[in-house]
N, CA, C and O atoms as CSV, one atom per row, in Angstrom:
chain,resi,resn,atom,element,x,y,z
A,1,MET,N,N,0.936,-0.881,-0.074
A,1,MET,CA,C,0.095,0.248,0.037
A,1,MET,C,C,1.144,1.594,-0.068
A,1,MET,O,O,2.116,1.953,0.597
A,2,ALA,N,N,0.407,2.166,-1.296
A,2,ALA,CA,C,1.697,3.034,-1.567
A,2,ALA,C,C,1.013,4.998,-1.327
A,2,ALA,O,O,1.195,6.215,-1.333
A,3,PHE,N,N,0.048,3.640,-1.123
A,3,PHE,CA,C,-1.003,5.645,-1.982
A,3,PHE,C,C,0.016,6.316,-0.443
A,3,PHE,O,O,0.888,7.182,-0.512
A,4,GLY,N,N,-0.436,5.613,0.786
A,4,GLY,CA,C,-1.410,6.601,1.715
A,4,GLY,C,C,-0.293,6.515,3.067
A,4,GLY,O,O,-0.453,6.353,4.277
A,5,ALA,N,N,1.418,6.799,1.804
A,5,ALA,CA,C,2.614,6.107,2.360
A,5,ALA,C,C,3.772,7.502,1.760
A,5,ALA,O,O,4.130,7.543,0.583
A,6,PHE,N,N,4.154,8.384,2.635
A,6,PHE,CA,C,4.724,9.072,2.329
A,6,PHE,C,C,6.282,9.282,2.228
A,6,PHE,O,O,6.891,9.438,3.287
A,7,ASN,N,N,6.999,9.300,0.994
A,7,ASN,CA,C,7.664,8.587,-0.254
A,7,ASN,C,C,8.882,9.498,-0.175
A,7,ASN,O,O,9.219,9.913,-1.284
A,8,HIS,N,N,9.264,9.713,0.343
A,8,HIS,CA,C,11.291,10.711,1.116
A,8,HIS,C,C,11.265,10.337,-0.051
A,8,HIS,O,O,10.776,11.378,-0.489
A,9,HIS,N,N,11.400,9.618,-1.070
A,9,HIS,CA,C,12.061,10.125,-1.987
A,9,HIS,C,C,12.312,10.443,-3.138
A,9,HIS,O,O,13.222,10.332,-3.961
A,10,ARG,N,N,10.779,11.097,-2.987
A,10,ARG,CA,C,10.437,11.726,-4.366
A,10,ARG,C,C,11.306,12.871,-3.755
A,10,ARG,O,O,11.632,13.009,-2.576
A,11,ASN,N,N,11.678,13.853,-5.087
A,11,ASN,CA,C,12.028,15.517,-5.468
A,11,ASN,C,C,11.059,16.281,-5.856
A,11,ASN,O,O,10.673,16.309,-7.025
A,12,PRO,N,N,10.325,17.320,-4.465
A,12,PRO,CA,C,9.628,17.776,-4.696
A,12,PRO,C,C,10.378,19.125,-5.387
A,12,PRO,O,O,11.566,19.421,-5.262
A,13,GLY,N,N,9.155,19.995,-6.295
A,13,GLY,CA,C,9.571,20.391,-7.606
A,13,GLY,C,C,9.536,22.282,-6.786
A,13,GLY,O,O,8.704,22.514,-5.909
A,14,PRO,N,N,10.437,23.294,-7.210
A,14,PRO,CA,C,10.368,24.154,-7.260
A,14,PRO,C,C,8.611,25.161,-6.181
A,14,PRO,O,O,7.510,24.682,-6.451
A,15,MET,N,N,8.639,26.159,-5.335
A,15,MET,CA,C,7.121,26.929,-4.684
A,15,MET,C,C,6.812,27.396,-5.921
A,15,MET,O,O,7.381,28.483,-5.827
A,16,ALA,N,N,6.189,27.392,-7.356
A,16,ALA,CA,C,5.683,28.292,-7.630
A,16,ALA,C,C,5.119,29.522,-7.423
A,16,ALA,O,O,5.385,30.433,-8.206
A,17,GLU,N,N,4.277,29.722,-6.363
A,17,GLU,CA,C,3.583,30.798,-5.922
A,17,GLU,C,C,3.754,31.201,-4.644
A,17,GLU,O,O,3.686,30.372,-3.737
A,18,ILE,N,N,4.028,32.685,-4.366
A,18,ILE,CA,C,3.994,33.493,-3.282
A,18,ILE,C,C,2.604,33.687,-2.925
A,18,ILE,O,O,1.727,33.851,-3.773
A,19,ASN,N,N,2.280,33.659,-0.969
A,19,ASN,CA,C,1.368,34.049,-0.692
A,19,ASN,C,C,1.531,36.611,-0.072
A,19,ASN,O,O,1.556,37.507,0.772
A,20,VAL,N,N,1.558,36.273,-1.125
A,20,VAL,CA,C,1.073,38.079,-1.128
A,20,VAL,C,C,0.571,38.393,-0.222
A,20,VAL,O,O,1.016,39.469,0.178
A,21,THR,N,N,-0.472,37.842,0.594
A,21,THR,CA,C,-1.554,38.423,1.248
A,21,THR,C,C,-0.743,39.616,2.705
A,21,THR,O,O,-0.898,40.778,3.082
A,22,PRO,N,N,0.112,38.434,3.091
A,22,PRO,CA,C,0.283,39.453,4.198
A,22,PRO,C,C,0.573,40.981,4.150
A,22,PRO,O,O,0.346,41.997,4.808
A,23,MET,N,N,1.443,40.430,2.562
A,23,MET,CA,C,2.245,42.027,2.163
A,23,MET,C,C,0.792,42.908,2.078
A,23,MET,O,O,0.342,43.901,2.647
A,24,VAL,N,N,0.332,41.974,1.048
A,24,VAL,CA,C,-0.492,43.514,1.078
A,24,VAL,C,C,-1.417,43.972,2.582
A,24,VAL,O,O,-1.874,45.087,2.834
A,25,ASP,N,N,-1.470,43.207,3.102
A,25,ASP,CA,C,-2.030,43.764,4.724
A,25,ASP,C,C,-1.538,44.811,5.519
A,25,ASP,O,O,-2.089,45.709,6.156
A,26,VAL,N,N,-0.047,44.393,5.280
A,26,VAL,CA,C,0.793,45.411,5.859
A,26,VAL,C,C,0.725,46.572,4.900
A,26,VAL,O,O,0.957,47.591,5.551
A,27,MET,N,N,0.482,46.892,3.480
A,27,MET,CA,C,0.809,47.886,2.875
A,27,MET,C,C,-0.181,48.861,3.079
A,27,MET,O,O,-0.079,50.081,2.951
A,28,LEU,N,N,-1.302,48.080,3.463
A,28,LEU,CA,C,-2.554,48.506,3.618
A,28,LEU,C,C,-2.792,49.176,5.131
A,28,LEU,O,O,-3.665,49.956,5.512
A,29,VAL,N,N,-1.723,48.594,5.808
A,29,VAL,CA,C,-2.476,49.410,6.939
A,29,VAL,C,C,-2.039,50.492,7.402
A,29,VAL,O,O,-2.461,51.307,8.222
A,30,LEU,N,N,-0.508,50.337,6.334
A,30,LEU,CA,C,0.988,51.918,6.148
A,30,LEU,C,C,0.001,53.014,5.612
A,30,LEU,O,O,-0.056,54.155,6.070
A,31,LEU,N,N,-0.804,52.508,4.542
A,31,LEU,CA,C,-1.388,53.294,3.022
A,31,LEU,C,C,-2.669,53.968,4.701
A,31,LEU,O,O,-2.601,55.197,4.712
A,32,VAL,N,N,-3.060,53.756,5.180
A,32,VAL,CA,C,-4.312,53.852,6.517
A,32,VAL,C,C,-3.368,54.336,7.429
A,32,VAL,O,O,-3.777,53.725,8.416
A,33,ILE,N,N,-2.585,54.860,7.760
A,33,ILE,CA,C,-1.594,55.654,9.208
A,33,ILE,C,C,-1.781,56.994,8.370
A,33,ILE,O,O,-2.439,57.977,8.712
A,34,PHE,N,N,-0.796,56.750,6.774
A,34,PHE,CA,C,-0.191,57.849,6.064
A,34,PHE,C,C,-1.408,58.721,5.571
A,34,PHE,O,O,-0.979,59.804,5.175
A,35,ILE,N,N,-2.700,58.630,5.462
A,35,ILE,CA,C,-3.352,59.195,4.958
A,35,ILE,C,C,-4.017,59.816,5.898
A,35,ILE,O,O,-4.901,60.555,5.464
A,36,LEU,N,N,-3.818,59.743,7.833
A,36,LEU,CA,C,-4.268,60.100,8.877
A,36,LEU,C,C,-2.914,61.492,8.860
A,36,LEU,O,O,-2.804,62.687,8.585
A,37,ALA,N,N,-2.186,60.460,9.299
A,37,ALA,CA,C,-0.885,61.318,9.859
A,37,ALA,C,C,-0.642,62.203,8.822
A,37,ALA,O,O,-0.192,63.289,9.187
A,38,ALA,N,N,-0.852,62.014,7.351
A,38,ALA,CA,C,-0.638,63.408,5.920
A,38,ALA,C,C,-1.489,65.489,7.160
A,38,ALA,O,O,-1.388,66.668,7.500
A,39,PRO,N,N,-2.238,64.067,7.141
A,39,PRO,CA,C,-3.068,66.425,7.259
A,39,PRO,C,C,-2.281,67.425,8.694
A,39,PRO,O,O,-2.340,68.653,8.761
A,40,MET,N,N,-1.519,66.434,9.821
A,40,MET,CA,C,-0.970,66.889,11.176
A,40,MET,C,C,0.691,67.623,10.241
A,40,MET,O,O,1.419,68.604,10.384
A,41,PHE,N,N,0.623,66.600,9.446
A,41,PHE,CA,C,2.691,67.454,9.328
A,41,PHE,C,C,2.182,68.461,7.511
A,41,PHE,O,O,3.064,68.982,6.828
A,42,THR,N,N,0.545,68.504,7.070
A,42,THR,CA,C,1.143,70.294,6.648
A,42,THR,C,C,-0.230,71.262,7.597
A,42,THR,O,O,-0.486,72.397,7.195
A,43,GLY,N,N,-0.646,70.956,8.250
A,43,GLY,CA,C,-1.472,71.807,8.531
A,43,GLY,C,C,-0.328,73.448,9.090
A,43,GLY,O,O,0.820,73.408,9.533
A,44,SER,N,N,-1.049,74.479,8.882
A,44,SER,CA,C,-0.758,75.713,9.745
A,44,SER,C,C,-0.886,76.406,9.827
A,44,SER,O,O,-2.064,76.645,9.558
A,45,VAL,N,N,0.103,77.959,10.346
A,45,VAL,CA,C,-0.811,79.165,11.607
A,45,VAL,C,C,-1.324,79.629,9.725
A,45,VAL,O,O,-1.007,79.566,8.537
A,46,GLN,N,N,-1.656,79.781,10.055
A,46,GLN,CA,C,-1.900,81.531,8.909
A,46,GLN,C,C,-1.352,82.858,9.636
A,46,GLN,O,O,-1.951,83.096,10.684
A,47,LEU,N,N,-0.102,83.982,9.218
A,47,LEU,CA,C,-0.137,84.590,9.086
A,47,LEU,C,C,-0.354,85.179,9.043
A,47,LEU,O,O,-1.581,85.218,8.959
A,48,GLU,N,N,0.346,86.528,9.024
A,48,GLU,CA,C,0.729,87.232,7.535
A,48,GLU,C,C,1.654,88.526,8.313
A,48,GLU,O,O,1.338,89.406,9.114
A,49,LEU,N,N,3.790,87.891,7.186
A,49,LEU,CA,C,4.608,88.245,8.428
A,49,LEU,C,C,5.519,89.499,7.259
A,49,LEU,O,O,5.848,89.500,6.073
A,50,PRO,N,N,5.579,89.972,7.839
A,50,PRO,CA,C,6.334,91.405,6.983
A,50,PRO,C,C,6.583,90.792,5.953
A,50,PRO,O,O,6.533,89.726,5.339
A,51,LYS,N,N,7.120,92.733,5.988
A,51,LYS,CA,C,8.020,91.921,4.256
A,51,LYS,C,C,9.111,92.603,4.132
A,51,LYS,O,O,8.774,93.787,4.126
A,52,ALA,N,N,10.322,92.503,4.022
A,52,ALA,CA,C,11.751,92.233,4.224
A,52,ALA,C,C,12.197,92.737,3.224
A,52,ALA,O,O,11.615,92.428,2.184
A,53,GLN,N,N,13.367,93.685,3.124
A,53,GLN,CA,C,13.777,94.569,1.412
A,53,GLN,C,C,15.773,94.726,3.110
A,53,GLN,O,O,16.033,94.916,4.298
A,54,THR,N,N,16.288,94.493,1.985
A,54,THR,CA,C,17.689,94.196,2.055
A,54,THR,C,C,18.619,95.436,0.839
A,54,THR,O,O,19.035,95.423,-0.320
A,55,GLN,N,N,18.567,96.360,1.983
A,55,GLN,CA,C,19.586,97.629,1.982
A,55,GLN,C,C,20.429,97.115,2.650
A,55,GLN,O,O,20.502,96.254,3.526
A,56,PRO,N,N,21.719,98.432,1.565
A,56,PRO,CA,C,23.069,98.256,1.672
A,56,PRO,C,C,23.254,98.501,3.197
A,56,PRO,O,O,22.479,98.467,4.154
A,57,ALA,N,N,24.562,98.756,3.054
A,57,ALA,CA,C,24.897,98.777,4.538
A,57,ALA,C,C,26.052,100.681,4.490
A,57,ALA,O,O,26.928,101.247,3.836
A,58,GLU,N,N,25.326,100.833,5.470
A,58,GLU,CA,C,25.060,102.133,5.672
A,58,GLU,C,C,27.120,102.294,4.960
A,58,GLU,O,O,27.899,101.536,4.383
A,59,SER,N,N,27.161,103.634,5.449
A,59,SER,CA,C,28.825,103.593,5.382
A,59,SER,C,C,29.526,104.457,6.833
A,59,SER,O,O,30.436,104.011,7.531
A,60,ALA,N,N,29.123,105.208,6.943
A,60,ALA,CA,C,29.187,104.815,9.332
A,60,ALA,C,C,28.290,104.262,8.710
A,60,ALA,O,O,27.595,104.135,7.701
A,61,PRO,N,N,28.720,103.840,10.206
A,61,PRO,CA,C,27.659,103.015,11.282
A,61,PRO,C,C,26.710,103.899,12.220
A,61,PRO,O,O,27.467,104.645,12.841
A,62,ALA,N,N,25.687,104.087,12.510
A,62,ALA,CA,C,24.871,104.998,13.351
A,62,ALA,C,C,25.925,103.852,14.795
A,62,ALA,O,O,26.676,102.896,14.991
A,63,ALA,N,N,25.069,105.089,15.456
A,63,ALA,CA,C,25.366,104.832,16.980
A,63,ALA,C,C,24.727,103.638,17.429
A,63,ALA,O,O,23.991,103.172,16.559
A,64,THR,N,N,24.767,102.740,18.887
A,64,THR,CA,C,23.872,102.055,19.436
A,64,THR,C,C,23.781,102.396,20.668
A,64,THR,O,O,24.843,102.721,21.199
A,65,VAL,N,N,22.527,102.435,21.511
A,65,VAL,CA,C,22.150,102.000,22.630
A,65,VAL,C,C,22.151,101.021,23.221
A,65,VAL,O,O,21.592,100.243,22.447
A,66,THR,N,N,22.598,100.053,24.797
A,66,THR,CA,C,22.211,99.302,24.536
A,66,THR,C,C,21.777,99.557,25.905
A,66,THR,O,O,22.319,100.227,26.784
A,67,LEU,N,N,20.310,98.657,25.914
A,67,LEU,CA,C,18.956,98.510,27.269
A,67,LEU,C,C,19.014,97.298,27.328
A,67,LEU,O,O,19.053,96.399,26.488
A,68,SER,N,N,19.018,97.365,28.802
A,68,SER,CA,C,19.631,96.317,29.603
A,68,SER,C,C,18.109,95.673,30.776
A,68,SER,O,O,17.262,96.555,30.916
A,69,ILE,N,N,17.945,95.006,31.150
A,69,ILE,CA,C,16.817,94.942,31.826
A,69,ILE,C,C,17.258,93.499,32.491
A,69,ILE,O,O,17.527,92.527,31.785
A,70,ASP,N,N,17.309,93.467,34.205
A,70,ASP,CA,C,17.504,92.263,34.758
A,70,ASP,C,C,16.595,91.801,34.931
A,70,ASP,O,O,15.504,92.297,34.651
A,71,GLY,N,N,16.857,90.243,35.666
A,71,GLY,CA,C,16.055,89.799,36.339
A,71,GLY,C,C,14.650,90.267,37.307
A,71,GLY,O,O,13.673,89.612,37.668
A,72,LYS,N,N,14.926,91.268,37.465
A,72,LYS,CA,C,13.820,92.080,38.983
A,72,LYS,C,C,13.161,93.092,38.085
A,72,LYS,O,O,12.089,93.495,38.535
A,73,GLY,N,N,13.609,93.723,36.671
A,73,GLY,CA,C,13.287,94.161,36.035
A,73,GLY,C,C,13.762,95.508,36.145
A,73,GLY,O,O,13.324,96.513,35.584
A,74,LYS,N,N,14.505,95.417,36.766
A,74,LYS,CA,C,15.813,97.140,36.307
A,74,LYS,C,C,16.658,96.839,34.994
A,74,LYS,O,O,17.287,95.953,34.416
A,75,ILE,N,N,16.078,98.741,34.870
A,75,ILE,CA,C,16.245,98.848,33.550
A,75,ILE,C,C,18.034,99.311,33.376
A,75,ILE,O,O,18.577,99.095,34.459
A,76,PHE,N,N,18.890,99.784,32.491
A,76,PHE,CA,C,19.892,99.945,32.325
A,76,PHE,C,C,21.074,100.840,31.025
A,76,PHE,O,O,22.053,100.306,30.504
A,77,TRP,N,N,20.649,102.093,30.808
A,77,TRP,CA,C,20.630,102.109,29.314
A,77,TRP,C,C,22.789,102.725,29.602
A,77,TRP,O,O,23.500,103.536,30.194
A,78,ASN,N,N,22.814,101.679,28.743
A,78,ASN,CA,C,24.312,101.919,28.847
A,78,ASN,C,C,24.861,101.506,29.821
A,78,ASN,O,O,25.887,102.045,30.236
A,79,ASN,N,N,24.412,100.651,30.303
A,79,ASN,CA,C,24.920,99.747,32.055
A,79,ASN,C,C,25.129,100.601,33.189
A,79,ASN,O,O,25.795,100.376,34.199
A,80,ASP,N,N,24.307,101.849,32.803
A,80,ASP,CA,C,23.596,103.001,33.541
A,80,ASP,C,C,23.036,102.497,34.579
A,80,ASP,O,O,23.744,101.498,34.704
A,81,PRO,N,N,22.260,102.439,35.455
A,81,PRO,CA,C,21.112,102.507,35.980
A,81,PRO,C,C,19.933,103.528,35.775
A,81,PRO,O,O,20.207,104.674,36.129
A,82,VAL,N,N,18.831,103.348,35.332
A,82,VAL,CA,C,17.850,104.478,34.774
A,82,VAL,C,C,16.755,104.372,35.462
A,82,VAL,O,O,16.574,103.204,35.807
A,83,GLU,N,N,16.048,104.996,35.767
A,83,GLU,CA,C,14.518,105.350,36.647
A,83,GLU,C,C,13.660,105.573,35.002
A,83,GLU,O,O,14.122,106.243,34.078
A,84,ARG,N,N,12.236,104.763,34.977
A,84,ARG,CA,C,11.639,104.896,33.975
A,84,ARG,C,C,10.810,105.792,34.059
A,84,ARG,O,O,9.657,105.418,33.843
A,85,GLU,N,N,11.017,107.402,34.414
A,85,GLU,CA,C,10.769,108.290,33.851
A,85,GLU,C,C,11.704,108.860,32.926
A,85,GLU,O,O,11.393,108.926,31.736
A,86,VAL,N,N,13.516,109.547,33.590
A,86,VAL,CA,C,13.969,109.616,33.079
A,86,VAL,C,C,14.279,108.653,31.761
A,86,VAL,O,O,14.882,108.935,30.725
A,87,LEU,N,N,13.720,107.560,32.128
A,87,LEU,CA,C,14.118,106.634,30.197
A,87,LEU,C,C,13.264,107.283,29.249
A,87,LEU,O,O,13.647,108.208,28.534
A,88,ALA,N,N,12.780,107.082,29.246
A,88,ALA,CA,C,11.592,108.827,28.578
A,88,ALA,C,C,12.173,109.001,27.952
A,88,ALA,O,O,12.473,108.484,26.876
A,89,SER,N,N,12.665,110.268,28.810
A,89,SER,CA,C,13.339,111.780,28.162
A,89,SER,C,C,14.387,111.210,27.281
A,89,SER,O,O,14.682,111.817,26.251
A,90,ARG,N,N,15.291,109.502,27.760
A,90,ARG,CA,C,15.734,109.827,27.506
A,90,ARG,C,C,16.223,108.988,25.913
A,90,ARG,O,O,17.370,108.867,25.482
A,91,LEU,N,N,14.878,108.479,25.251
A,91,LEU,CA,C,14.265,107.661,24.189
A,91,LEU,C,C,13.898,108.919,23.620
A,91,LEU,O,O,14.224,108.845,22.435
A,92,VAL,N,N,13.553,109.673,23.774
A,92,VAL,CA,C,12.517,110.962,22.597
A,92,VAL,C,C,13.562,111.678,22.490
A,92,VAL,O,O,13.158,112.671,21.883
A,93,GLU,N,N,15.593,111.926,22.866
A,93,GLU,CA,C,16.828,112.037,22.938
A,93,GLU,C,C,17.256,111.737,21.926
A,93,GLU,O,O,17.845,112.393,21.068
A,94,ALA,N,N,16.866,110.337,22.010
A,94,ALA,CA,C,17.662,109.010,21.588
A,94,ALA,C,C,17.134,110.065,20.334
A,94,ALA,O,O,18.014,110.781,19.855
A,95,ALA,N,N,15.531,110.216,19.695
A,95,ALA,CA,C,14.932,109.417,18.834
A,95,ALA,C,C,14.982,110.618,18.065
A,95,ALA,O,O,14.552,110.526,16.916
A,96,LYS,N,N,15.480,111.894,18.506
A,96,LYS,CA,C,15.603,113.208,17.753
A,96,LYS,C,C,17.013,113.041,16.554
A,96,LYS,O,O,16.903,113.426,15.390
A,97,LEU,N,N,18.308,112.397,17.119
A,97,LEU,CA,C,19.371,112.339,16.656
A,97,LEU,C,C,19.152,112.032,15.176
A,97,LEU,O,O,18.018,111.617,14.938
A,98,ASP,N,N,19.842,112.120,14.286
A,98,ASP,CA,C,20.308,111.948,13.010
A,98,ASP,C,C,21.981,111.663,12.565
A,98,ASP,O,O,22.923,112.455,12.579
A,99,PRO,N,N,21.942,110.351,12.212
A,99,PRO,CA,C,21.178,109.013,11.964
A,99,PRO,C,C,20.377,108.419,13.226
A,99,PRO,O,O,21.084,107.897,14.088
A,100,GLN,N,N,19.798,108.425,13.315
A,100,GLN,CA,C,18.576,107.272,14.432
A,100,GLN,C,C,19.641,106.270,15.301
A,100,GLN,O,O,19.967,105.251,14.691
A,101,PRO,N,N,20.156,106.430,16.517
A,101,PRO,CA,C,20.348,104.949,16.879
A,101,PRO,C,C,19.641,104.144,16.836
A,101,PRO,O,O,18.412,104.216,16.795
A,102,GLU,N,N,20.821,102.544,16.839
A,102,GLU,CA,C,19.690,101.655,16.972
A,102,GLU,C,C,19.945,101.477,19.425
A,102,GLU,O,O,20.522,101.996,20.381
A,103,LEU,N,N,18.591,99.916,18.895
A,103,LEU,CA,C,18.302,100.477,20.387
A,103,LEU,C,C,18.194,98.773,20.648
A,103,LEU,O,O,17.169,98.134,20.409
A,104,GLN,N,N,19.804,98.017,21.330
A,104,GLN,CA,C,19.741,97.078,21.692
A,104,GLN,C,C,19.282,96.391,22.815
A,104,GLN,O,O,20.007,96.393,23.809
A,105,LEU,N,N,18.025,95.701,22.851
A,105,LEU,CA,C,17.446,95.540,24.155
A,105,LEU,C,C,17.942,93.985,24.162
A,105,LEU,O,O,17.598,93.021,23.477
A,106,ARG,N,N,19.211,94.184,25.570
A,106,ARG,CA,C,19.317,92.752,26.835
A,106,ARG,C,C,18.909,92.739,27.386
A,106,ARG,O,O,18.980,93.592,28.271
A,107,ALA,N,N,17.784,91.393,27.401
A,107,ALA,CA,C,16.621,91.329,28.877
A,107,ALA,C,C,17.079,89.737,29.135
A,107,ALA,O,O,17.226,88.758,28.403
A,108,ASP,N,N,17.209,89.970,30.395
A,108,ASP,CA,C,17.529,88.349,30.959
A,108,ASP,C,C,17.062,87.355,31.524
A,108,ASP,O,O,17.052,87.406,32.753
A,109,LYS,N,N,16.677,86.476,31.053
A,109,LYS,CA,C,16.152,85.337,31.120
A,109,LYS,C,C,14.882,85.029,31.735
A,109,LYS,O,O,13.939,84.297,31.434
A,110,ASP,N,N,15.214,86.012,32.930
A,110,ASP,CA,C,14.290,85.683,34.370
A,110,ASP,C,C,13.080,87.657,34.786
A,110,ASP,O,O,12.403,88.256,35.621
A,111,THR,N,N,13.725,87.715,33.245
A,111,THR,CA,C,12.707,88.933,32.879
A,111,THR,C,C,10.874,89.244,32.590
A,111,THR,O,O,10.383,89.198,31.462
A,112,ARG,N,N,10.214,89.497,33.629
A,112,ARG,CA,C,8.855,89.036,33.586
A,112,ARG,C,C,8.803,89.638,32.041
A,112,ARG,O,O,9.741,90.396,31.795
A,113,TYR,N,N,7.684,89.386,30.757
A,113,TYR,CA,C,8.185,90.320,29.515
A,113,TYR,C,C,7.193,91.376,30.045
A,113,TYR,O,O,7.258,92.553,29.691
A,114,GLU,N,N,6.675,91.110,30.531
A,114,GLU,CA,C,5.269,92.526,30.915
A,114,GLU,C,C,6.225,94.029,30.927
A,114,GLU,O,O,5.642,94.987,30.420
A,115,VAL,N,N,7.473,94.261,31.404
A,115,VAL,CA,C,8.382,94.534,31.671
A,115,VAL,C,C,9.320,94.849,30.252
A,115,VAL,O,O,9.643,96.018,30.045
A,116,VAL,N,N,9.694,93.902,29.398
A,116,VAL,CA,C,10.256,94.065,28.009
A,116,VAL,C,C,9.258,93.989,26.364
A,116,VAL,O,O,9.584,93.800,25.192
A,117,ALA,N,N,7.867,94.262,27.114
A,117,ALA,CA,C,6.958,94.476,26.082
A,117,ALA,C,C,6.464,96.132,26.539
A,117,ALA,O,O,6.058,96.836,25.614
A,118,GLN,N,N,6.511,96.869,28.261
A,118,GLN,CA,C,6.739,98.142,28.897
A,118,GLN,C,C,7.922,98.589,27.676
A,118,GLN,O,O,7.424,99.198,26.730
A,119,VAL,N,N,8.759,98.456,27.634
A,119,VAL,CA,C,10.561,99.078,27.180
A,119,VAL,C,C,10.015,99.337,25.917
A,119,VAL,O,O,9.710,100.497,25.641
A,120,MET,N,N,9.828,98.349,25.030
A,120,MET,CA,C,9.145,98.467,23.613
A,120,MET,C,C,8.063,99.877,23.161
A,120,MET,O,O,7.930,100.903,22.494
A,121,ALA,N,N,7.445,98.882,24.196
A,121,ALA,CA,C,6.198,100.518,23.545
A,121,ALA,C,C,6.448,101.615,23.844
A,121,ALA,O,O,5.931,102.536,23.212
A,122,ALA,N,N,7.455,101.900,25.068
A,122,ALA,CA,C,7.979,103.194,25.268
A,122,ALA,C,C,8.729,103.391,24.486
A,122,ALA,O,O,8.577,104.480,23.933
A,123,ALA,N,N,9.785,102.622,24.044
A,123,ALA,CA,C,10.555,103.519,22.558
A,123,ALA,C,C,9.716,103.530,21.234
A,123,ALA,O,O,10.137,104.186,20.281
A,124,GLN,N,N,8.205,102.627,21.114
A,124,GLN,CA,C,7.743,102.931,20.052
A,124,GLN,C,C,7.418,104.164,19.795
A,124,GLN,O,O,7.756,104.899,18.867
A,125,SER,N,N,6.448,104.406,21.060
A,125,SER,CA,C,5.532,105.314,21.290
A,125,SER,C,C,7.167,106.923,21.201
A,125,SER,O,O,7.297,107.423,20.084
A,126,ASN,N,N,7.965,107.379,22.143
A,126,ASN,CA,C,8.766,108.561,21.884
A,126,ASN,C,C,10.163,108.107,20.711
A,126,ASN,O,O,11.385,108.254,20.670
A,127,GLY,N,N,8.934,107.408,19.758
A,127,GLY,CA,C,10.014,108.005,18.008
A,127,GLY,C,C,10.865,106.875,17.800
A,127,GLY,O,O,10.861,106.728,16.578
A,128,LEU,N,N,11.524,106.075,18.259
A,128,LEU,CA,C,12.508,105.388,18.653
A,128,LEU,C,C,12.056,104.073,17.145
A,128,LEU,O,O,10.937,103.575,17.268
A,129,THR,N,N,13.079,103.496,15.592
A,129,THR,CA,C,12.062,102.872,15.125
A,129,THR,C,C,13.057,101.315,15.263
A,129,THR,O,O,12.639,100.190,15.537
A,130,LYS,N,N,14.502,101.766,14.958
A,130,LYS,CA,C,15.472,100.706,15.462
A,130,LYS,C,C,15.504,100.302,16.570
A,130,LYS,O,O,15.720,101.091,17.490
A,131,LEU,N,N,15.337,99.209,16.760
A,131,LEU,CA,C,15.426,97.634,17.362
A,131,LEU,C,C,15.620,96.929,17.406
A,131,LEU,O,O,14.864,96.215,16.747
A,132,GLY,N,N,16.815,96.131,18.173
A,132,GLY,CA,C,17.985,94.924,18.061
A,132,GLY,C,C,17.174,93.795,19.613
A,132,GLY,O,O,17.313,93.962,20.825
A,133,PHE,N,N,16.849,93.359,19.303
A,133,PHE,CA,C,16.903,92.067,20.980
A,133,PHE,C,C,18.085,91.170,20.815
A,133,PHE,O,O,17.986,90.376,19.879
A,134,VAL,N,N,19.705,91.100,21.858
A,134,VAL,CA,C,20.975,90.706,22.221
A,134,VAL,C,C,20.266,89.813,22.253
A,134,VAL,O,O,19.053,89.971,22.396
A,135,THR,N,N,21.159,87.948,22.055
A,135,THR,CA,C,21.676,86.882,22.336
A,135,THR,C,C,22.493,86.679,22.697
A,135,THR,O,O,23.506,86.986,22.069
A,136,ASP,N,N,22.606,85.825,24.336
A,136,ASP,CA,C,23.916,84.994,24.119
A,136,ASP,C,C,24.350,83.591,22.442
A,136,ASP,O,O,23.702,83.117,21.509
A,137,ALA,N,N,25.210,83.529,22.759
A,137,ALA,CA,C,24.527,82.272,21.478
A,137,ALA,C,C,25.715,81.270,22.209
A,137,ALA,O,O,26.889,81.347,22.570
A,138,PRO,N,N,24.310,80.026,22.165
A,138,PRO,CA,C,24.512,78.792,23.291
A,138,PRO,C,C,25.849,78.681,22.982
A,138,PRO,O,O,26.531,79.027,22.017
A,139,GLU,N,N,26.141,77.916,24.398
A,139,GLU,CA,C,27.411,77.035,24.759
A,139,GLU,C,C,28.875,76.522,23.893
A,139,GLU,O,O,29.924,76.953,24.371
A,140,LYS,N,N,28.978,75.662,22.699
A,140,LYS,CA,C,29.491,74.601,22.318
A,140,LYS,C,C,30.637,73.797,23.324
A,140,LYS,O,O,31.635,74.015,24.010
A,141,LYS,N,N,29.403,72.330,22.726
A,141,LYS,CA,C,29.698,71.475,23.802
A,141,LYS,C,C,31.190,70.845,23.478
A,141,LYS,O,O,31.708,70.051,24.263
């Protein structure tokens, strides 16, 4: 009785078909994940950014005024402590100069945003148009 026995001497041929069902399942799952995740990568906040124009460098650089604010909110005009009432008059005097000096604002990282905003508003309301923020470069490791 040979029809029920295993024939170990028979040489099976190569497998002619590949089962692609698991691969198709994985591809469909990835497709669904990418379809759901794509809107998260393309979402944006609508902003109206200011227009910038490059200008040639001036031949004589204008003077700069360093305005520092420490962590307690104390204001320094070129490293000299100044009261807020005197600050307004100095800002008016600086705005009258020709060319107008650039106001470099240095604020401690512990300074309240309210103080920085008040100083910026005072500079703008007193006629200063050039304002820059000074930060420290990160330390290289």
